[in-house]
C-alpha positions as CSV (number, residue, x, y, z in Angstrom):
1,M,0.2,-0.2,0.0
2,A,3.1,2.3,0.6
3,T,4.9,2.0,-2.1
4,K,1.4,2.8,-3.8
5,V,0.9,5.8,-2.4
6,L,4.3,7.2,-2.2
7,D,4.5,8.1,-6.0
8,G,4.1,11.4,-7.6
9,N,0.7,12.9,-8.3
10,S,-0.1,10.3,-5.6
11,L,1.8,11.5,-2.8
12,F,0.5,14.9,-3.2
13,N,-3.3,13.6,-3.3
14,F,-2.6,11.7,-0.2
15,V,-0.9,13.8,1.6
16,V,-2.8,16.8,0.6
17,L,-5.5,16.9,-1.3
18,E,-7.3,14.1,1.3
19,G,-6.1,15.5,4.4
20,N,-3.9,12.6,5.4
21,G,-0.5,14.7,6.3
22,V,2.9,14.0,6.6
23,K,1.8,11.2,9.1
24,G,-0.7,9.5,7.7
25,M,2.2,8.8,4.5
26,V,4.8,7.9,7.9
27,D,2.1,5.2,9.7
28,L,2.3,3.8,5.9
29,G,5.6,2.5,6.9
30,L,8.2,5.0,5.6
31,S,11.6,3.7,4.8
32,K,13.0,6.8,2.9
33,V,12.0,10.4,2.6
34,P,10.2,10.9,-0.4
35,E,11.7,12.7,-4.1
36,Q,8.2,15.9,-3.4
37,Y,9.7,16.1,0.5
38,V,14.1,16.7,-0.5
39,Q,15.1,20.0,-0.1
40,P,17.8,21.5,-2.4
41,P,21.3,21.3,-0.9
42,Q,21.7,25.0,0.0
43,E,18.0,24.8,2.3
44,R,19.3,21.9,4.4
45,I,20.5,21.9,8.3
46,D,23.4,21.3,8.9
47,K,24.0,21.4,12.4
48,Q,27.7,20.8,12.2
49,K,27.7,23.9,11.6
50,A,25.7,26.0,13.9
51,A,26.4,28.1,16.0
52,S,24.7,27.2,20.1
53,H,23.3,29.7,22.1
54,D,23.8,29.9,25.6
55,N,22.0,32.9,26.3
56,P,19.9,32.8,30.0
57,P,16.2,33.4,29.1
58,I,15.0,36.6,30.7
59,D,13.2,36.2,33.4
60,L,10.1,38.5,33.2
61,S,9.1,38.4,36.8
62,K,11.8,41.3,37.5
63,L,10.4,43.3,35.0
64,D,7.7,44.4,38.9
65,G,11.0,45.2,40.8
66,P,13.9,46.9,41.2
67,D,15.8,45.0,37.5
68,H,13.3,46.6,35.3
69,D,15.5,48.8,33.5
70,L,18.3,46.2,33.3
71,V,15.2,43.7,31.8
72,V,13.8,46.4,29.4
73,E,17.6,46.7,28.4
74,E,17.7,43.0,27.9
75,I,14.4,42.4,25.7
76,V,15.5,45.6,23.4
77,R,18.9,44.1,22.7
78,A,17.7,41.1,21.4
79,A,14.9,42.4,19.3
80,K,17.1,44.5,17.6
81,A,20.3,42.2,17.4
82,L,18.5,38.7,16.6
83,G,14.8,38.8,16.4
84,F,14.3,36.5,19.1
85,F,14.7,35.5,23.2
86,Q,13.7,33.4,25.6
87,V,11.8,34.8,28.8
88,V,10.8,32.3,32.1
89,N,8.4,33.5,34.6
90,H,5.8,34.8,31.9
91,G,2.8,34.6,33.6
92,V,1.6,31.6,32.2
93,P,1.1,28.2,34.5
94,L,3.9,25.8,33.7
95,K,1.0,22.9,34.4
96,L,-0.8,24.9,31.5
97,L,1.9,24.3,29.0
98,D,2.6,20.7,29.3
99,S,-1.2,20.0,28.7
100,L,-1.2,22.0,26.1
101,K,1.9,19.3,24.6
102,D,-0.2,16.7,25.5
103,A,-3.2,17.8,23.9
104,A,-1.5,18.8,20.5
105,H,0.0,14.8,20.8
106,T,-4.0,13.4,21.1
107,F,-5.0,15.6,18.0
108,F,-2.5,14.7,15.7
109,G,-3.0,10.8,16.8
110,Q,-6.6,10.6,15.9
111,S,-7.5,9.0,12.7
112,P,-7.2,11.7,9.2
113,E,-11.6,11.6,9.6
114,E,-11.1,12.9,13.3
115,K,-8.5,15.6,12.1
116,K,-9.7,16.5,8.5
117,A,-13.7,17.2,10.4
118,A,-12.0,20.2,12.8
119,H,-11.8,22.3,9.8
120,L,-15.7,21.1,8.0
121,K,-18.0,22.6,10.9
122,G,-18.1,26.5,11.9
123,P,-18.8,29.9,9.9
124,S,-18.5,29.9,6.1
125,S,-14.9,31.9,7.0
126,P,-13.9,28.7,9.3
127,L,-11.6,29.5,12.5
128,V,-10.0,25.9,12.0
129,K,-7.8,24.7,9.5
130,Y,-6.4,21.8,9.5
131,G,-3.5,20.9,7.1
132,T,0.1,20.5,5.7
133,S,3.2,21.5,4.6
134,F,2.9,25.8,4.1
135,V,1.7,26.3,0.8
136,P,2.0,22.9,-0.6
137,E,0.9,23.8,-4.2
138,K,3.8,26.9,-4.8
139,E,6.2,25.0,-2.9
140,K,9.5,22.9,-5.6
141,A,9.9,21.0,-1.8
142,L,7.2,20.0,0.6
143,E,7.9,20.8,4.5
144,W,8.0,18.1,6.8
145,K,5.0,19.2,8.7
146,D,1.3,18.6,10.0
147,Y,-0.3,21.6,11.6
148,L,-3.8,23.1,13.3
149,S,-4.5,26.9,12.9
150,M,-7.3,28.2,15.3
151,T,-8.0,31.8,14.8
152,Y,-9.5,33.6,17.3
153,T,-12.8,35.7,17.0
154,N,-14.6,35.5,21.2
155,D,-14.3,33.6,23.6
156,V,-17.6,31.8,22.7
157,E,-16.9,30.7,19.3
158,A,-13.7,29.4,20.0
159,L,-15.0,26.1,22.4
160,Q,-18.1,25.9,20.1
161,Y,-15.8,25.5,17.0
162,W,-11.9,24.6,18.0
163,P,-11.3,21.2,17.9
164,N,-12.2,19.4,21.4
165,P,-9.0,18.3,22.4
166,C,-7.7,21.3,22.7
167,K,-9.7,24.0,22.8
168,E,-10.0,24.5,26.5
169,V,-6.5,24.6,26.8
170,A,-4.9,26.4,23.8
171,L,-8.1,28.9,25.2
172,Q,-6.2,29.9,28.0
173,Y,-2.5,29.5,26.7
174,L,-4.3,32.4,24.2
175,K,-5.5,34.7,27.0
176,T,-2.3,34.2,29.2
177,S,0.1,34.8,26.7
178,T,-2.2,37.8,25.3
179,K,-0.9,39.5,28.3
180,L,2.2,38.9,27.8
181,V,2.7,40.8,24.2
182,K,0.6,43.4,24.9
183,R,3.6,44.1,27.5
184,L,6.1,43.6,25.4
185,I,4.9,45.7,22.4
186,Q,4.1,48.9,25.1
187,I,7.7,47.7,26.1
188,L,9.5,48.3,22.3
189,I,7.3,51.3,21.4
190,T,8.1,53.2,24.6
191,E,12.2,52.1,24.0
192,L,11.7,53.5,20.0
193,G,10.9,56.9,21.9
194,V,7.2,56.8,20.7
195,T,4.6,56.6,23.9
196,P,2.6,53.8,22.9
197,D,-1.4,54.6,22.1
198,E,-3.7,51.9,23.5
199,S,-5.6,51.6,20.2
200,K,-2.2,51.2,18.4
201,V,-1.4,48.4,20.8
202,E,-4.8,46.8,20.1
203,G,-4.7,47.4,16.4
204,L,-1.1,45.7,15.9
205,M,-2.4,42.4,18.3
206,G,-6.2,43.0,16.7
207,L,-6.0,39.4,14.9
208,K,-4.8,35.9,16.9
209,F,-4.1,32.4,15.5
210,V,-3.2,29.5,17.7
211,N,-1.3,26.6,15.6
212,M,0.0,23.6,17.2
213,N,2.3,21.9,14.7
214,F,3.4,18.0,14.4
215,Y,6.7,17.0,12.9
216,P,6.9,13.2,12.3
217,T,9.9,10.9,12.9
218,C,12.0,11.2,9.5
219,P,13.0,8.2,8.1
220,S,16.5,11.0,6.7
221,P,16.2,14.3,8.9
222,E,19.2,15.6,7.2
223,L,17.7,16.1,3.4
224,T,14.3,18.2,4.3
225,V,12.7,20.6,6.3
226,G,10.3,20.5,9.3
227,V,9.9,24.5,8.1
228,G,12.0,26.6,5.3
229,R,13.4,29.9,6.2
230,H,10.7,32.9,6.7
231,S,10.2,35.4,9.2
232,D,6.6,35.6,10.6
233,M,4.6,38.4,9.5
234,G,3.2,39.7,12.3
235,T,4.0,41.8,15.5
236,I,5.0,39.1,18.1
237,T,4.7,35.0,17.7
238,V,4.8,33.1,21.3
239,L,6.2,29.6,20.5
240,L,6.4,26.7,23.5
241,Q,8.4,24.1,22.4
242,D,8.8,21.1,23.2
243,G,12.2,19.0,25.2
244,I,12.9,17.9,20.8
245,G,14.4,21.3,20.1
246,G,14.8,21.7,16.8
247,L,14.1,25.6,16.1
248,Y,16.8,27.8,14.2
249,V,17.4,31.3,14.2
250,K,19.3,33.1,12.1
251,L,22.6,34.6,12.9
252,E,23.1,38.3,10.4
253,E,25.6,39.8,12.3
254,D,28.1,38.4,15.0
255,L,28.9,40.5,18.2
256,D,31.0,43.1,16.6
257,G,28.5,44.0,14.2
258,N,30.5,42.5,11.6
259,Q,27.9,40.8,8.5
260,A,27.3,37.3,9.3
261,D,25.6,34.4,7.8
262,Q,25.1,31.5,10.3
263,W,22.5,29.7,11.5
264,M,22.0,29.6,15.8
265,E,19.9,26.2,17.1
266,I,17.5,27.4,19.8
267,P,17.9,24.7,22.2
268,P,14.4,24.4,24.6
269,I,14.3,25.4,27.5
270,P,12.1,23.6,30.5
271,G,9.6,26.3,31.6
272,A,10.1,29.0,29.0
273,L,8.6,30.6,25.8
274,V,10.1,32.1,22.8
275,I,9.5,34.9,21.9
276,N,9.6,36.4,17.9
277,I,9.5,39.6,16.2
278,G,7.6,40.0,13.9
279,D,7.8,41.7,10.2
280,T,5.4,44.2,11.7
281,L,7.7,45.6,14.6
282,Q,10.7,45.3,11.5
283,I,8.8,48.2,9.5
284,L,6.9,50.0,12.5
285,S,10.2,50.6,13.7
286,N,11.7,51.8,10.5
287,G,13.8,48.5,11.0
288,R,15.4,49.0,14.1
289,Y,13.7,46.0,15.5
290,R,14.5,42.9,13.6
291,S,12.6,40.2,12.2
292,A,13.6,37.0,13.3
293,E,14.1,34.9,10.2
294,H,13.8,30.5,11.8
295,R,13.3,27.8,10.6
296,V,12.6,23.7,11.9
297,C,14.4,20.6,11.6
298,A,13.3,16.8,11.4
299,S,13.5,14.6,13.9
300,S,14.2,11.0,13.1
301,T,14.6,9.4,16.5
302,Q,10.5,10.8,18.5
303,S,7.4,13.1,16.8
304,R,8.2,16.6,17.6
305,V,5.6,19.0,18.7
306,S,5.7,23.2,18.7
307,I,2.7,25.7,19.7
308,P,3.4,28.9,18.5
309,I,0.5,32.0,19.3
310,F,0.7,34.8,16.2
311,T,-0.7,38.1,17.3
312,I,-0.9,40.2,14.0
313,P,-2.4,43.3,13.1
314,K,-6.1,44.3,12.4
315,P,-6.8,42.8,8.5
316,T,-8.1,47.1,7.8
317,E,-4.8,48.5,10.1
318,K,-2.3,50.7,8.3
319,I,1.0,49.6,9.1
320,G,4.0,52.1,8.3
321,P,6.9,53.7,10.3
322,L,6.0,55.3,13.3
323,S,6.2,59.3,12.1
324,Q,8.6,60.4,14.9
325,L,11.1,57.7,13.4
326,V,10.8,58.6,9.8
327,E,11.5,62.7,11.3
328,K,14.4,61.3,13.1
329,D,15.8,59.2,10.6
330,G,14.7,61.6,8.0
331,V,13.9,58.2,5.2
332,A,10.7,56.2,5.3
333,H,12.9,51.8,4.9
334,Y,8.9,51.1,4.3
335,R,6.1,51.6,2.7
336,E,2.6,52.5,4.8
337,F,0.1,50.1,3.3
338,M,-3.1,48.0,4.4
339,F,-2.2,44.7,6.9
340,Q,-4.6,42.4,4.7
341,D,-2.6,43.5,1.2
342,Y,1.0,42.2,3.7
343,M,-1.2,38.9,4.7
344,D,-2.7,38.7,1.2
345,N,0.7,38.6,-0.3
346,F,2.5,36.3,2.1
347,F,0.2,33.6,2.3
348,A,0.2,33.9,-1.6
349,N,4.5,32.4,-1.9
350,A,6.5,29.9,-0.5
351,H,8.9,30.2,2.1
352,E,11.3,32.2,0.8
353,G,13.7,34.0,4.2
354,K,12.4,37.5,4.6
355,K,11.2,37.8,1.1
356,S,7.8,39.2,2.3
357,L,9.3,41.9,4.1
358,D,10.3,43.3,0.0
359,F,6.7,44.0,-0.4
360,A,6.5,46.5,2.8
361,S,10.1,48.0,1.0
362,I,11.0,51.5,-0.4
363,N,13.7,49.7,-2.6
364,S,11.9,47.1,-3.8
365,P,11.2,46.9,-7.6
């Protein structure tokens, strides 16, 4: 049976169109990575060449004590240098984080029919999407990943339409993390010398998604990727890793500010959350903050889960560099646009590093 489905168009139909996902393919008994998942050499992850990251996580509880200014400095430095940092004492209960990982495994452990049914109920604009890879129809090589994406509108609809195995813990995760995101946005905007307007902050996190990503075991993980290199389109992403690891962030500059082109593995830290700066904050800051280009490797030993929360602007929100910064810099590096247009462009293309930012760049053709 495996031979019949893992061949040409039948593989694409089985995995993508019929909704069996990578897990369905692996469950058939897979001995090698199918051709459709083999990445070109330049897109593969060479763990031997990766830099190690040994920066300790930022303790957010110290924001409410005498070390407040030092913690703010750490957050701003990380947002400018890498576009990512890890945080502890973040206000999200540790038991909830464990429950989230269990819920993700429970959801993806269901039958293909149960998983496919998750996005068939609800409003005409679905609040739940179950899929695989990123944009399979546009990708030259598919990503070794299945995912569940849940859009938040309100608590009632979340509990009504999100899948039963994970709706309650996902909603609690979203609500506790939202407080964290709001505080980080306020800090980062204030440190630009701009007083954050409450309505502007709310607009920057007006749309929220909870995703559950599942990376099945892979016979030759060095040939493929779990997620290709990309930056997130939104304002801030909060990510829960499990203990297996596999997240890599691109180091664009070394410690001396010289241009670099190296990938850094982000080791999982028990109880920590990863914070990714998105394209929106890079644009708003006129390039002062850096959205984190990142990617994920597959694993040969264990299936991995990760659970990100994406906070992005309302589709009707106008996004562009803050006027106070343009006045100070004497030039705008990005144009103003409606965020819906940025989203449409982002989801219309396969992952290709930070190319999505070209849509907003003044200097792009």
